[in-house]
C-alpha positions as CSV (number, residue, x, y, z in Angstrom):
1,M,0.0,0.0,0.0
2,A,2.9,2.4,0.8
3,L,4.3,1.7,-2.7
4,V,1.0,2.7,-4.3
5,A,1.0,6.0,-2.3
6,V,4.6,6.8,-3.4
7,V,3.7,6.1,-7.1
8,F,0.6,8.4,-6.9
9,A,2.6,11.1,-5.1
10,A,5.3,11.0,-7.9
11,L,2.8,11.2,-10.8
12,P,2.3,15.0,-10.6
13,M,6.0,15.5,-10.5
14,M,6.5,13.4,-13.7
15,A,3.6,15.1,-15.4
16,N,5.2,18.5,-14.8
17,A,8.7,17.3,-15.6
18,K,10.7,19.6,-17.8
19,D,12.2,18.5,-21.1
20,L,15.5,16.8,-20.6
21,P,18.5,18.3,-22.4
22,I,19.8,16.5,-25.5
23,S,23.0,15.7,-23.5
24,A,21.0,13.3,-21.3
25,F,20.8,11.0,-24.4
26,K,24.5,11.0,-25.0
27,G,26.3,7.7,-25.4
28,D,26.2,4.3,-27.0
29,W,23.0,2.3,-26.3
30,R,22.5,-1.4,-27.0
31,G,19.6,-3.7,-26.8
32,N,16.9,-5.6,-28.7
33,A,13.4,-5.2,-29.9
34,I,10.5,-7.3,-31.1
35,S,9.0,-6.2,-34.4
36,E,5.5,-6.9,-35.6
37,S,4.6,-6.5,-39.3
38,N,1.2,-6.7,-41.0
39,V,2.8,-6.9,-44.5
40,S,4.9,-10.0,-44.1
41,V,3.3,-13.4,-44.1
42,N,6.5,-15.3,-43.3
43,F,7.9,-12.9,-40.7
44,P,5.0,-11.3,-38.8
45,I,7.1,-11.2,-35.6
46,T,10.9,-10.9,-35.6
47,S,13.7,-10.1,-33.2
48,R,16.1,-7.2,-33.9
49,D,19.4,-6.2,-32.3
50,I,19.8,-2.5,-32.0
51,D,22.7,-0.1,-31.4
52,V,22.1,3.7,-31.1
53,S,24.8,6.3,-30.7
54,I,23.9,9.8,-29.8
55,R,26.6,12.6,-29.9
56,P,25.4,16.0,-28.8
57,T,27.6,19.1,-29.5
58,L,28.3,22.0,-27.2
59,E,26.1,24.1,-29.5
60,G,23.1,21.9,-28.9
61,D,23.1,20.1,-32.2
62,F,23.5,16.3,-32.3
63,T,24.4,13.3,-34.5
64,I,22.5,10.1,-34.1
65,T,23.5,6.7,-35.7
66,W,21.4,3.6,-35.4
67,R,22.2,0.1,-36.5
68,T,19.6,-2.6,-36.7
69,L,20.2,-6.2,-37.3
70,L,17.1,-7.4,-39.1
71,R,15.9,-11.0,-39.3
72,Q,12.9,-10.7,-41.7
73,K,14.0,-12.2,-45.0
74,G,14.7,-15.8,-46.2
75,V,12.9,-18.6,-44.5
76,P,11.5,-18.5,-40.9
77,S,13.5,-21.5,-39.8
78,D,16.8,-19.9,-41.0
79,P,16.2,-16.1,-41.4
80,K,18.8,-14.1,-43.3
81,E,20.4,-11.4,-41.2
82,V,20.7,-7.9,-42.7
83,L,22.4,-5.0,-40.9
84,K,21.0,-1.5,-41.7
85,E,22.7,1.7,-40.5
86,T,21.5,5.3,-40.6
87,T,23.3,8.4,-39.5
88,L,21.6,11.8,-39.3
89,T,22.9,15.1,-38.0
90,F,20.4,17.6,-36.6
91,K,20.8,21.3,-36.1
92,K,18.9,23.3,-33.6
93,T,16.0,25.4,-34.8
94,E,14.7,28.6,-33.2
95,T,11.9,26.5,-31.6
96,P,13.2,24.9,-28.4
97,G,13.2,21.1,-28.5
98,I,13.0,20.9,-32.3
99,W,15.9,20.1,-34.6
100,K,16.1,19.9,-38.4
101,D,18.2,17.5,-40.5
102,S,21.4,19.3,-41.5
103,H,21.1,18.1,-45.1
104,G,17.6,19.4,-45.7
105,G,16.5,18.4,-49.1
106,N,13.5,18.4,-51.4
107,V,11.1,15.7,-50.5
108,F,9.4,16.1,-54.0
109,A,12.7,15.4,-55.7
110,G,13.1,12.1,-54.0
111,D,15.1,13.3,-51.0
112,I,14.3,12.0,-47.5
113,I,13.5,14.6,-44.9
114,S,13.8,14.3,-41.2
115,W,13.5,16.2,-38.0
116,A,13.7,15.6,-34.3
117,R,11.7,16.6,-31.3
118,L,12.6,16.4,-27.6
119,K,9.6,16.4,-25.2
120,K,10.1,15.5,-21.5
121,Q,12.2,12.2,-21.6
122,T,11.4,11.3,-25.2
123,L,13.6,12.0,-28.2
124,T,11.5,11.4,-31.4
125,V,13.1,11.2,-34.8
126,Y,10.8,11.5,-37.9
127,V,12.0,10.3,-41.3
128,M,9.8,10.8,-44.3
129,A,9.9,10.2,-48.1
130,I,7.5,10.7,-50.9
131,S,7.4,8.3,-53.9
132,D,7.1,9.3,-57.6
133,T,3.4,8.6,-57.4
134,G,2.9,10.8,-54.3
135,D,2.6,8.1,-51.7
136,Y,4.5,8.7,-48.5
137,D,6.5,6.6,-46.1
138,M,7.1,7.8,-42.6
139,Q,9.2,6.2,-39.9
140,I,8.9,7.4,-36.3
141,Y,11.5,6.5,-33.7
142,K,10.6,7.3,-30.1
143,R,13.4,6.9,-27.7
144,T,12.4,7.5,-24.1
145,L,14.9,7.5,-21.1
146,T,13.5,5.5,-18.2
147,G,16.0,5.5,-15.4
148,V,19.0,3.7,-16.7
149,N,17.3,2.3,-19.8
150,M,16.1,3.7,-23.1
151,E,12.8,2.4,-24.4
152,L,12.3,2.2,-28.2
153,D,8.9,2.6,-29.8
154,F,9.2,2.4,-33.6
155,T,6.3,2.8,-36.1
156,A,6.5,2.6,-40.0
157,I,3.6,4.1,-41.8
158,R,2.8,4.0,-45.5
159,D,0.0,6.4,-46.6
160,G,-1.6,6.4,-43.2
161,V,-1.5,2.6,-42.7
162,V,0.8,1.2,-40.0
163,R,2.9,-1.5,-41.7
164,R,5.5,-2.3,-38.9
165,T,6.0,-1.6,-35.2
166,A,8.9,-2.5,-32.9
167,K,9.3,-2.1,-29.2
168,G,12.4,-2.7,-27.2
169,R,14.8,-1.7,-24.5
170,L,18.4,-0.5,-24.7
171,T,21.0,0.0,-22.0
172,L,23.9,2.5,-22.0
173,N,27.1,0.7,-22.9
174,S,29.8,1.5,-20.4
175,N,32.7,0.8,-22.8
């Protein structure tokens, strides 16, 4: 009963918590996630190994690199492993807690655009592309600091339809 009282007493403090600085996310994070897909018959649920490296600058900009070891191709009894890596550099905007991709680009010319938002303990990275036919793909990566862990909540959307999600936990690598 005392634990319940402590949790309820802490809720107002968490609700009024200020946004963390980008420096709170600094480091190399490692973990895994479970992915669920509604577009793959052979691999509706897969395991992923994830590394995330976040490098803030003194100016308040940051670079983020994420590597994901995917297991969603081949045959279910012996899935083919594919390593994907993405690096983005974000520059502060005049709006607090919002960053823009340093490369910018023209989404109508086939470029991918991205931006980041930091709200409370969650750093969200949005990545969007538009196809030649006007369809859009959006990936949303929410990374939330929870004590000593980072929770990952990933959503991939194509024209408003969720096609894949992944949820996982990462820990800060001390090396």
